[in-house]
N, C-alpha and C positions, 0 to 999 in steps of 0.2 A: 348643765350643773351652774349654779350661781360661783360668783367669784369667792365669796366668803367658804362656799361649801369646799371647791377646790381646795384653799388654803387648808382645811381644816382637814382634808384627806391627805395632802402633803405632810402636816404636822404627826399625822398619826402614823404615817409609813416610816418617819424619821425618829418615832418613839420604840423603844423596844418591848413590844407587847406579843403576847401569843394571840392564836387564833381567836380564841373564846373573848378575849378582852378588845381586840380590833373590830369584832362583829358587834359587840355591844356599844363601842364607840361610834360604828357607824349608824347603829339603829337609834341614835341621839341626835344625828346630824338633821338640820333644818336650814332652809333656804330663805333668805330675806325678801326674795320676791316669788311667792308661790305661784303666780299668774301664768297662764300661757305664753309662749313665745314664738312667733311667727318664724318660721325656721326654712319652709320652702313656699314664697310667695306664688311662685309660678307653677302651682301643683294641681293635678288633675286625678280623679279616681275612677277606675274602671270595673263594674261589677261583671265579670265574665260568666259567659252562658254558652250552651250547646248550639244554640242557632242565631243568637244576638247578642252583642255588648251593650250595657249602658254604661256612657261616659259621662262624666260631671267635672265642670270646670267652675272657678270663681263667677257669681253672679254678675261682676261688672265687665266680664269680658266678652258676653254674647247674650241677645234677647232671651235666647232658649239654651239656658245653662246646662240643660241635661239633654243627652241625644241618645238614641239607640241606633247600633249599626249592625247590620246582618254580617255573618261569618264570612262571607265570600271575600276572596282576593281585592276585586276591585273596591268593595265596601271599606276594607280595612285600609285601604291608600286614601279614603276619602276621610278615614277617621283621624289618620295622622295629620293630613293638611289641614282639618278642621284644627287640630291640638295647635299646629303652627301657626293657624291664624290667629288664634286666640292666646298667643304668645306663652304656652306652656313648656317648660323645661324638663320636668319630673312627672313621673306617672307610678301609681300605686295600684295594683292590682292582684288579685289573688289565686293562688295556684288550686285554679278548681280542675281537678282530671288532668287531661291533656289539652283542654281546649285553650288555655293560655299559651301555649308554646308559638303557634305562628304570630298571633298577634305580639309576644314579647319578642320576637326575633325581628319583626317589621320596624317596631318602636326603637330597638337599640339599633338598627341599620341606619335610621334616619337622625342618630345623634342624641335621641332622647334618653335621660337618666329614668331606668326603670327600677322600681322597686317591687321583688316579687316577694309577696306578704303571705305567711302563714295565716291560715283562716281562724285558727283558735287566738290569734291575736287582735282580732276585728269581730268579736262576739256582738249579736245583735243587742239592742237596747231592747226592753219592754215597748210592744207596739210599734216598732219600725220592722216590716216587712217586706216592702215593696223593693224592687229591683231599683227605682229610682233612688229611693232613700238609702240602700245600701252603698249605692255609688257615692252618694253626696258625703255619705258617713265616711267613706275610705278617704275623700278629698279633705275631709275636715282632718281627721288624725293625720293624714301625711301633710298637710300644711303646717301643724303645730310641732311636727318632728316626733311623732308618738308612735311609728311604725319601723321596725326594723326590716332589712332586706335579706331574704334568704339567700343562700351559697348556690351559685351557679357557676360552674367552671368554664374554661373557655372553648372556643369551638372546636379545637383539635381533641380535647380530652372528652369533649361531648361525643364526638365521631366514636372515640375508641369504646367509650361506655356503652353506646348503642350496641356496638358490636358485640362486647362481652357479655352484656346482658341478654341480647340476642342467644349467643351461645350456650348461656347458661339454662335458658329454657329447652334449648334441644337436648342438653345433657339430661335435663329433668324429665323431658319427654322419652328418652333411650331407656331411662332407669326405669320408667313405667311400662314400657315393653317388656323389660326382663321381668318385671314382676308379674305380667300376664303370662309370659312364657312358663315361668317357674308354678303359676296356678294351674294352667294346664296341664303340665306334666304332672302334679302331685293328683290331679285328679283321674289322670291315667296310671297312679301308682308308681310314676316313675320317680325314685328318691334319690337322684342325681344330685341335686343340691345339699343333700345332707353328706355327701361323700367328697366334695369339692365345693371349696371355698367361694370361689367366684363361678356363676353360670356363663357369665360374660366373656371368661378368659379363653384361652386357646383349647384346651381340651373340653370345656363346655359348648364353645361354637362348634368344634370339629363334630361333636356327637350329635347336638340338634340338627346340623345340618344333612349329615347322614340320615337321621330319623326323616326328617320331611322329604329326602328323596327315595325313601322306601326301604331302607336299610333296618332289619327288625333282630337280625342275629346279636343277641347281647354280647357274647364274647368278640364278636368283630367290633361292635362298637367299643368295647372296655379297651382294645386294642390301640383306640386312636388317642390313649391318654399321653398327655406330655410327661417327659422324663422326669419334670420338677415337681409332679403330683406327688403326695405323700401317699394317698390310698394307692393300694394296690389293684391289679386288675380284676383280681377275684373280688374284691369289694365293690368296684364299679359295675361288673358283670351283673352282681346281686342286685344292686341298686335299679337296673335297667330292664327288669322283668315287669311289664304292665300290661293293660289291656287293648291296648293301640284303637282306642275308639276314634272312629272316622271323623266326628265333629270337632273333636278335641284337637286333633292332627291337623284340621283345617284351621283352627284359631292358631295353632303353633307356626304354621306357615304364614299365616297375615301378619304376625306379631314379630317374626323373623324378619320378613320382609321391610316392615316399617322401621325395626332396629337397622336395619342395612341403610334405609333411606335417611334415617337421621346421622348416622355415622358419615356419608357424603356429605350432608349439610355442615354438620360440624368440621369437616376438612374445608369446606368453601369459606366458613367462617375464619379458619385459621389464616387463609390466604389474605382476606382483608385485615384481618387483626395486624398479621405482620407487615402489610404495607401502611398501614396507619401509625405502626409503631416506628416503622423506618423513616416516616415522615416528621416525627418528633426529633427536635436538637438533641446533641449528645451533651452532658454535662462533663465538667471533669471529675476523673476518678480519685476518691479517698482511699487510702490504703490504711490496714490497721497499723498500730504502734509496732514498731521494729520491721516492718515490712518497705522495703523499696521495690520500684519498678523491676530493679534486675533480680531481685530476691524473689519475687512473687511468683509461684509456681505457675504453670501453665493451665488453664481451665480445663477442668474435666471433660470428655465427650458426654455429649448430652444424651440422657436417657429418658424416653417418656414414660409417665409414670400415671396411672389412672385416667382420668379424662383431660390431663394437660394437652396443650397444643403441639402439635407434630414438630414445629420449629423451635429453636433454643429459645425459649421466652427468658429463661434467667439472665442470659448473655444482654439479650434487648431491655430488660429492666434495669440491669447493672449500667450500660450505657446512659439511659436516659435521665435515670436518677443520680447518677454520680458515685452510687454506693450500693451495697449489697445487702439487701432486705431480709434475704435468706440467710442471713449469718444468725439471725436472732430465732432461738429455739423456739420450736411450734410455728413458725411461719415459712410456709412453702411458698412455690412460685405463684402457686393458684391464688392464695391469700394476698400475696404481695401485688398480685395483677388486678384483684377486684379492690384493694385499697387504692392503688394508684388511678384505676379508672372512675371511681367514685369521687374521691378528693382532689385527683389531679398534682401537680408537681409544686405549685407554688403556696407555700406555707405562710406568707405575709397575710393571708385572709383573716387568720387566727393570731392574737398579739402574744399567747404563750402557750404552752404545753397543756395548762390548765384549762384555757379556753377552747382549746382543740378537743380534749377530752369531755368536757362539758357538751360540745355542738353533738359529739357523737352519743351521748346520751350514757357516757359511762361513769359520769362524776355523780357522788352523792347529793339529792337535792330534798334537804328536809323542808316541810312546812312548819312553820314557826308562828305563832300567833301569842302574844303576851308572855313571850318568854317560856311558853310551852311548847315541846315537839308535838304536832299533829301528827305527821306521818313521815316515816322515814322510808329511803330508798331513792332510786334512779329514776328520771323523768321517761315517760313512755315514748321513746322516738324510734320509728322505722328507718333504718339506715342499713343498708347492704355491706357498708365498711365495718359497723360496728357487730353485725351478724357474723362476719368473718372473723374478726379479731376475738370474739367469744368461741368460735368452734376451734381457733387456733391456739386459745388458752386451755381449752379441755383436753387438747393433745398432751398437755405438759405432765399429766398423772405419772407416766412412769418415767420421764425425762431425768438423767442423770447429769443434771445442770444446775447454774444458780436459778434461774427462773423455775426449773422444775420443784427445786428444795422449796421456795418460796410459796409457789402454787399449793404444795401439800400442806404446808403449816397454814396457809389460808383455809383450805379445804377442812383442817381438823377444827379449826377456831371458828370459822363461819358457816361451815355446810357448803355443799356444792354449788348452788345457784349464786350466792353472792362470792364466792371465791372465784368463780368464772368471771364475773364481771369485774372484780378487783384486779385480777390478772389481765384482763382485756384492757383495763384501764393502764396499766404499766406498758402493755404493748404497744398502745396508742401514744403514749407518751415516748416511748424509744425511737417509734417511727417518726413522730414529729421532728426530734432533735437529728435524726440522720438527713431527713429530707431537708430541713431548713438549715441547719448549720454544717453540714457536709459531716457529720461526725460517723466513725464508722464502729460499729457493735464488736465490742470485745467479751468474747465468753471468759468467766472467771471460776466457772465449776462449782459443784456442788460441795467440795471441801470448804472452799473460800465462805460461802454462804453459812455453812454449820459454825464454820469459827466466828464469823461476824456477827452471828446471832448469839452465840456463847457469849462475846465478849459484851453486848449489849443487855443481855440478862445479868451478868455479872455486877455492870453498872448500876442497874435498876436494885438489885438486891443490897449492894451496898450503900446505895443512898437510903433505903427503907431500914436498913439496919442501923444508921446514923440517926434517923429520925426516932426509933424506938432504945437510942442509948445502947446499942450492942455494935458487935465488931465481927466481920466475917474472917474466918480462919480456914486456910487452903487444907485439906486432908489429903495426905500423902501416903499412898498403899505400896506396902513392900511385899514383892513376891518371895 
């Protein structure tokens, strides 16, 4: 940004302008020098491929300014050595599949500044299709500072993210096995899933294991019900009368074994996740307003719910973050762990909470041309943290809290999809403040929100009445 443009931005910040006025002002900014400025003189561009990488350096650094290197480790070492001989200090490469990861790690380990670039930011020009020209185009764009580096957390968070994502795949595969068991049971006309809420619960697993072992007496199977099940033994027994086809019993046995295997894999992942989290440094704990270390009640005994890990994940999260993210309504330990494993603990990567929510793809992004809005909505961003926050927002529909009341009002005014995104945006901002500034979330309750909303509506109506030459009068009802 030119000096004159920077001064204009400072001036507009000092003025008391609303959002639309600031946007209109920034649209009129111009630079006294619209030419390109060399930002990275020692830049290189790499077109990443499956079997080989094409690397381009400035023409004055080597007689052969573009070279190709196979993807073997020995060849990657030669690639790095050649870049050093060419006095390259920064490299831009596209995030193509997972092929870029070994090269990225090696370049970073050798002290080079690596820009991981979104492929959408380096779209091909007409007629430029070859890998050689692609690498040269990357080098040119990076030389003039036209590329932004994508976010990649540190090595400790990367390891935690790898474990957590792999665990999520096991959870999904185990859920698929449950669905197949339910399908086989339905084909045998065993309607157990219609009388108990969870086929993978204590009662469901007891009955299924007894069936594959040869038990066919429906009364004996119904007697295995857990005392917490609402359905009676008679209802369960009635649902367990089927045709017992041998091929479907075989499928049931296979899927039950597969489900048990994934449960063992999940336990192994939990061990590694616990080790990785234990290696993370602890942060000073923040306490809500009005609480002290002496007045803070002792934490409750950890109780595993659903697919949560077997160890006390909530305490570990509180130790490494310095705050309790689960105080936010809708955010449970699984959501908090997903967010931390995706974004890490360092919030300095994003200057403000607005930048953070925009990176997640939860902020409005309107396409405007000539003062006309062409498209409204959010950017299409595939982000596991944003998906987790959307799922957390959808659980607030029946929450008797401040966030729950706000979400229901959003849903009434905007509809379910936009309300979920808006509330996920709100949750992202809260998490950003808690992680960056050490603030702790204080629940204000549904009544506080309703009172605050009523006050804002009174102020709005008072203003409109004044514009129309009217005056509001409070109506007092007598009983």
